Residue, then its C-alpha position, 0 to 999 in steps of 0.5 A: x858468707x864466704x867471699x870466695x864463693x864465686x871461685x868454688x868449682x861446681x860441676x854440670x851434669x856432664x861432669x864439666x867443672x866451672x866456677x860457681x860464679x859463672x852462674x851469675x856473672x852476666x845476670x842475677x840468679x835464683x839458685x835452688x839448693x835441693x836438700x836431698x834427691x830422695x826428698x819428696x817435699x823438696x822435689x815438689x817445691x822444685x816442680x812448683x817452680x816450673x810455672x814461674x820459670x818464664x817470669x823469672x827469665x823475663x826479669x833476666x834472672x838465671x835459674x839453676x838447681x844445685x844438688x849434692x848428687x854426683x853429676x851422673x845422678x844429677x843428669x838422671x834426676x834432670x831427665x826423670x823430671x824433665x828439668x827446664x832448669x840447668x842442674x849442677x853438682x856439689x857432691x862435697x857440699x862446699x857451696x852448700x856450706x859457703x852459702x849458709x846451708x848447713x845440716x840439721x839433726x835427724x829429728x829436724x829432717x825426719x820429725x813426725x810433722x816432716x814425715x807427714x809432709x813427706x807422706x802427703x807428697x808421696x800420695x801426690x805422686x812424688x816418690x820418696x827415696x834415692x840419693x844413697x850415700x848423701x847426707x840426709x840431714x842437709x838443709x835445702x832452700x834457695x838464694x838470690x844473687x845479683x850479677x857479679x856479686x860475691x854473696x847472695x842478697x837473699x837466702x831461704x834455708x828450709x827449716x823445717x824442710x817443708x817450709x818454703x815461701x811461695x814462688x810468687x812471693x820470691x818472684x815479687x821480692x826479686x822484682x822489688x830487690x833487683x829492679x827500681x823501675x815500676x814498668x816491669x810489673x805490667x809486662x810481668x802481670x800480662x805474662x802470668x795472666 
């Protein structure tokens, strides 16, 4: 893991540059690495996160989406999906590489099994396509990082690209990992009910 990770520049959707570490300087962060803007499976996973945004924020966990799209494309994506989560651009994929999100083979991201998952998401209303000029073989996933840390304490690389843990289990892991106190659970349980 690259210890310079917090210093790598990232751009917001308005093309303003900021240090990547500013996303977790004051509080823990859940960083969602979008594999590819044209990946229906990835977009579906991101949309599933919507119902958990309040619960993560109750745990004082900042949420952010990282994409390899240019800032203008990230802005269009955020508008299209009405993202309730800030989106940041890493078109050179420096942060993807520094965090451990490598690339797979074309077969790993377009095998018959993957294509069946993509087709199912398409039938559910998630179009497939877009993201021209970006790596089709880039892996996505997510990472949890504590405030002021130099590296994530948890990383999930989606390989195969449709294999993501349920957001509820990520939420529970976050609560256990970042908080020793048991008194958070009742508040969280009431919010999710």
